[in-house]
N, C-alpha and C positions, 0 to 999 in steps of 0.2 A: 420514473424520476426524470426531471430534467436541471439542468444548472441553479436554476434558482430552487427548486425544491431540497438541492443538496446543501445549496446555501444555508437554506432555512433548517435543516437538518443539524447543520454545521453549529448555529447560532443556536439550536436548542438544548445541545449537548456542551458546550463550550463552558457553562459555569463549572460543571460537574468535575468534584475532588479527585480523581480517576489515580491509582494505583497500579502494582502488580497484583496486589491482591485487593479484597474489601468490597464495600457494599457501592462507590462509586462505579466501577468498572458492573457489577449489577445493574443499576439504575441506568447504565447507556446500554448495557445489552438489552432491557427491557424495552427500549425506547423504540431501538433500532428493530427490535420485535416488532413494533406496529407497522414497519413501515414492507416487515418482511417474516409472513408467521410460521415460516419452513428454517427460521434461525433458530437452532436447538440448545439450551442453555447450560452447558456441563460444569459439576464442580468435581476436585479433586484433592481431596483432603492434604493439612498441612502435614508436612512429616514425612509424604511421600517420596519415595528416592526414585528419581529421573533422571537415568545416565547416572552421570557424576555430580549429579548436583541435589540438592533435596527442596521441597518446596517449602518455602518458609511460614513463619506465624502468620495467621492473617494482620492487615492492619486498618483503622477505622481511625478517623479523627473527628470532632464534634469543633472542637473549639480551639481558637490559639490566639494570643495576643501577647502588645509589650505596651504597658501604659505606664504615665508618669507618676511621680506622687499625689498629683491633683484628679488622677483619673482619665486625663487627657492618652486616649490611644492615640499610640504611633504609628503601627502598624497593627491590621486587621485581619486574623484568616477568612472572615466574613466577605472580607472586600476584594481579595484576591488568595488565592490557597497556593499559588507561588510561594508565598512569605513566611512556612513552613518545609524546611528540608522533609523530606519524604521520607516516611517512615520511623519520626521521629518517638521518642519513649516523650510520657506524659510528664510533664517539668509544672513547679505553682515557687517562684521563686523571688525576693526582691535582692537585686545586687545594683552594686557602684557600675555606671557607664564604663569602663574600663575594666572589669569583670565580663560583663553582658557583650564586649565585643567579639570576646572566644568563641559565642555560640552566635554572632552574625556573619552569612555570606552577602558579600556586591563583588558587583563588576564595575573597579574601579577604570577600566578602560572605557565602559559605555555606562558612567554615572549615572545618566536617566534610568538605566534599565533593574529591573528584578531578576536575577540569575535562577534557574530553575538547579536544583539540590537535590539528590537524595542519599540515602545511606541505608540500602535495603539489608545487607549481611552483616552491620557492624554497630549495634547497638550505640545512639546517641542521639542528643537534643538539639534542634537546630533553627533559626531566622531568617531568612532573606531579605534583603530591602535593597531598594538603590543608593549607591556610593553616595549622594546629594541628600538624600535621609540622613544619613547615618553620618554624615558629616553639618546637619543640621540640628543635630540631638546635642543637649548642653551638661556637660559634667554634674550628678546628681543620680540616685536611686531609679532604679525600675523596677517595675514587677514584669516577667515573664511568665507566660502562662500559656501552658500547651496540654489538653484535655483528649490524648489520645487512647487506643485498645490495641496492644497486642496481645490474638489470642490462636493457642495453639491446638485447639479444636475446630478453627476457621476451615477455609478450604481456598485451591485458586480457582477461578471463573473465565468460564471461554466460551465463545459460541461456535457453532457449526452448522453449516448448512452444505447441504446432499443434494444434488439434483441430477435426479439421471437420465442418460442417454438412452436413443432408440436403435442407433445402426450399430454402434461400437462401444456399448455400455464397459465394457471390462476398461478402458481404456479413458483418462481424466484428466482432466484441465484443473490445476492447483491456483487460487488463488487465497491473498494472506496481504491482513492488516494488525495494526495492534490496538486496543484499549485500554493503554494504561497512564496516559502521560495526563496532567492536571490542566488548566487552563491558558494551551497553547495549540490555537489555528491550525497551520499548515503541519506542525509535528505535536497532537495527530487528530486532532476531528475531520482531516480531509480523505486521510485514508478508508476509516471505518464507512462513513458518507458515500464516498465512489465506489469503495465494495458493496454495498448496503444498496446503489442504485444499479448494478452490476448483475447484481443476485435478480432484481425484476426483469432487467433486460433478458437472462439467458431463460429462465423463467416462461418468455414468452417466445422464443426460437422453435420455429417449428422444426417438427421430425430433428431432434437435435442429435449428432452425429457422434459425441462424446459426453461424460458424463462431468459433473462440473463439483470440484471441492472448494469450500469456501470457509473462511476459519477470521476469527476474530479473538483474537489471544492477548494477552500482557506480553509484550516485548521479551525476549531474550527466554528467560523462565517458562514464559509461555508456549515459546519455540518449541524446546527440549520436553516440556510437558507434551506438548502434543506429538510430536516427533516417538516419544519412548512410547505410545499407544498407537501407536499409528502407520509406523515408517513400512516395516513387512509389509501390509497395504499397498502403500503409498509408492514403495520401491520400482513395484511389479505393475499399477495401473499409472502413474503420473506421468505423462508424455511431455508437458511444459506448464511452466507456472510461474505466477508474477507476485514481487512482493511488495506492496503497493506503500508509499511513504511521502510524505510532503505534496502531496499531489492537487494543491487547492492556488497556489500564486500564480502571477501572470508572465512566467517568466518563460525562457527556455526549455526542453524537455533534458532532461536525464536517464541514461540506462548505466545500470552496473552490471558489468556482466557477471558470468560465474565463472567459477575457478578457472577452467580454461575456455571461456568464451563460444563453447562448442558445440552448444545444447541447443533444442530447436526454440523454444521460448527468446534466447540472444539471438537466434536469425529473425522470427520473425519480427520481434520489434524493433530491432535496427533496419530491418523494410519498411516500416510504416514510419520511424522518425526520421527516416532520410528523404523524406519526405514533404514534412511540416514546413511553414513558411517561416516559422521564427529559429530554425535550425535545432540545434541537440547540444547534449555535452557528452560525450563518450566516456566511462570513468572503467579501470579494470578491475579484478576481485580486490587488489591491494587497497583500492578507495573505499572499501567495504564499511560498513557500519549498523545497519541494520540485522532483519532476522536471516535475510542472507548467510549473516555467518554460520546460523546453525543450518540451512537447509542446504548449503553447498560444501559442507564439513566433510572432509573424506570417512568414508563408509557409506555416510548418509546421499549425500550425491543426489538429489533429488533436482532435476533438470530443471532450474530456477535461473529467475533474474529478476533484478528489482528495477524501479521503473519509479521516477520521480519530475515533478518540475524543477525546483531548483533544488536540489540535492542538500541532504543533511549537513549540518557543519558550512553550505558554502554560501548560504545567507546572514547578516549581521544579526538580527533575529533573532536565530535559533536557540533553541534553550531560554529563553528570554520572556518576559512580558512583554516585549516586544513581538508577538509573535501573536498577534491579536487576530480578529476577526477581519481588522481594517486591512490582512497581507494576504490575505483571499477575498475569490471573488467568485460568482458564478459561471462567468466565464472559463475559469481559471479551474475550476474542478469540472463542468462542461469538455474542455479539450483534455483532461486526464482520463476521461469519461471514455472521446472519441477512442482513443490512443487505443486502449484499451477492447473497446467495441470492434475496433478493425481487425487486430492482433485475432479476437476472436471467428472472426469471418475467417479470417484466411486458413487459418487452422481447422473448420471447419470444413474448406476446401481442400486444404493444401494435400493434392494426390499428384502421383507421375503418373503423366497421362501423353499417350499416344494418339495421333491423328491417326487416322484407318482411311489412307486412299495412297496413292500411288502418286508424287508427283504433284503440282499444285491444286488443291482443290478449285472446281469453278464455282466460284462466291457470288459472281451475277446472277444464276440461276435460281438462286437464295435469297436474293434478293440483299445479300449482304456487302454488294461493290455497289457504290455512288453512281447511277445515270448522268449527274450532272457533274463535269470537271470546272474547279474551281479553284482557288487557293485553300487550302486546309484541310478542307473536304478530302482527302486522302490518307490524310496523319492518321486520322484514327485504322482506318483499314491495312496502314503501313506495318502500326501494332498488331494487329488482329496475323497476320501474313508472316511478322517476328514470330509471335508467338507458336504459330506454327509448324515454324522451323525446328523449334528447341523442345516439341511435346514429342520426342524420340523415344518417352519411356525411360530417360537417362534422369532427369531434372524432374523435380519437381516444381509446382506454382511457384514456390519462393525460391529457387532457382533459379528458374526463366526470368521472374520479375529482375533479378539483378544481373543478369544476363543482357537482357535487352532496355534496360532502365527503364521500368516502368513500374506503376506503385503496384503491390501483387493485388490487394484491393480493389482493384479495377479490373484486374484480369478473371475476375470472378465471372462476371457479366458475359465475357469469351468463353468461358469453357459452358456456361450452361447454353448459349448461343449455338456453340459448335456441337456438342451433344444433343440439342433438339435437331439439330441436323442431320444426326449420325456420322458425325466427321469426327468422332472425338472419342476414346475409350480410355477409363482409370486404367493402369497396368499396374501392377503389385513391385511391391519393392524386390529388391534382389534377397535378402535375409525374410521376405514371408516368406 
């Protein structure tokens, strides 16, 4: 899948009304399953205790609107599913405008946009509209209708893709995104689309070193549910993880670090991002807001960081109707995909290397030294020589990259070349 394929997929799933439970999640996962047959859809019954939380009743909605006495619809869920507060209870009432206003949410500071509002754990009913629309409503009676259902016999739905490795299959790379948001493109059609493309990419890696665990979950309660079922195994197996959210726009990249910014995931993502042309933003865990809150929680401590283009909260359209398909692009999605695939390539080759000769190796007799001298021709050779100098068994590939100020992704070819010429060997880490 390329950026245009991801954009087409985002366009397809954008209209679906998703929440933390319900048919919208299932419909979305079934569409993603068309692109990745290995995606397994799992159901966890409502009422299940997951650590300190309980999975709520399943919510589904079929219709909602506000209409005037003449039958003119002021807002209609069928036109934009942000018009209803997530998890709203059913209602069918006529009321005066002043009474109706207590059920209406707007963004006065962004008067043209519809806000995204939810109430998962406290029963209520509500509507969302632009401030301009509310201001245009004339005094009188209005018919407020929500046709929804809360089902205690329902379930929470998530998707899981497990791709086995061949060399060190007991070690895993973990990728996560979420499928609980209604019609917003960057947050969050982009994450599932990039993750689906990554699944396709990973399956095509020959002789994968590591296994890969990819999940598509409802935010917060989904992560907690998944961890409650898999934490023991993940703590033993996951060596690096990435939470993907808001990865579709064209702006700069963002890393939200793990709690102490000291994991392999932090290390590799930071290395990749520092060489992107548009630059990047670096955020501490104190600026958390997505599922890194669960994965990095004390006692959980999955070695994971969050990757975004423009981070949640940092763009004005966030959690509004302004986060539409115009906010993301094929190029933006492709850029995010490229960053994570570079991280994957580096992780697959990230070993401690030791040069296997004393004094400088003679590169010329191996065809590794230029025979013509001109400006710029020695730059690559110089970096190869720099790499050799620090391949002393004390530094992994990313360490060497950081020392010699050269992208780790470009060191992979050096590793292959030196290994083929029997000049480089892998060395076990001190703790292995």
